[in-house]
C-alpha positions as CSV (number, residue, x, y, z in Angstrom):
1,M,5.4,88.2,127.9
2,V,7.5,91.5,128.0
3,Q,6.1,94.7,126.5
4,A,8.3,97.3,124.9
5,V,7.8,100.5,123.2
6,I,10.4,100.7,120.4
7,N,11.5,103.1,117.6
8,I,12.1,101.6,114.3
9,E,13.0,103.2,111.0
10,E,10.4,103.5,108.2
11,H,12.4,100.7,106.1
12,T,12.1,98.3,109.0
13,N,8.5,98.9,109.5
14,R,7.8,98.2,105.9
15,V,9.8,94.8,106.2
16,L,7.9,93.9,109.2
17,N,4.5,94.5,107.2
18,I,5.7,92.4,104.5
19,V,6.7,89.5,107.0
20,K,3.4,89.8,108.8
21,A,1.7,89.5,105.5
22,K,3.7,86.9,104.0
23,F,3.3,84.6,107.2
24,G,-0.4,85.4,107.8
25,L,0.6,86.8,111.3
26,K,-1.7,88.8,113.5
27,D,0.5,91.8,114.5
28,K,4.0,93.0,114.2
29,S,4.9,91.6,117.4
30,E,4.7,88.2,115.9
31,A,6.7,89.4,113.0
32,I,9.5,90.5,115.2
33,N,9.4,87.3,117.0
34,L,9.7,85.3,113.6
35,V,12.6,87.5,112.4
36,V,14.4,87.1,115.7
37,N,14.1,83.2,115.8
38,E,15.2,83.1,112.1
39,Y,18.3,85.2,113.1
40,E,18.9,83.1,116.0
41,Q,19.0,79.8,114.2
42,S,21.0,81.2,111.3
43,A,23.6,83.2,113.0
44,L,23.8,82.7,116.7
45,E,24.2,79.1,117.7
46,P,23.4,77.3,114.5
47,E,22.9,73.5,114.5
48,L,25.8,71.5,113.1
49,R,25.0,70.3,109.5
50,P,25.1,66.3,109.5
51,E,28.0,66.5,106.7
52,Y,30.0,68.6,109.2
53,K,29.3,66.3,112.0
54,V,30.9,63.4,109.8
55,K,33.9,65.6,108.9
56,L,34.1,66.7,112.6
57,A,34.3,63.0,113.6
58,K,36.9,62.1,111.2
59,I,39.2,65.0,112.4
60,M,38.7,63.9,116.1
61,K,39.6,60.4,115.2
62,G,42.8,61.5,113.2
63,K,46.3,61.6,114.3
64,H,47.3,64.7,116.6
65,L,50.5,66.0,117.8
66,S,51.0,67.1,121.5
67,R,52.3,70.5,122.0
68,E,55.8,69.1,122.9
69,Q,55.8,67.1,119.6
70,L,54.7,70.1,117.5
71,E,57.4,72.3,119.3
72,K,60.0,69.6,118.3
73,E,58.8,69.4,114.7
74,V,58.6,73.2,114.4
75,A,62.2,73.8,115.8
């Protein structure tokens, strides 16, 4: 585990206190971990939704042009 001294704004401190109380956490470090994990799941590398996986599979099975064919069609 890494320990760090951080400077946070008053508003951020209030939000962390709310998260801590809402989820019954022991301290703000658990609240920070929770918020970071939620951010990671939603923004960094989210899992593909099942309906998108189906759509992606259809796209990959579809007809595709090679670069040369595309250049012939465009030209």
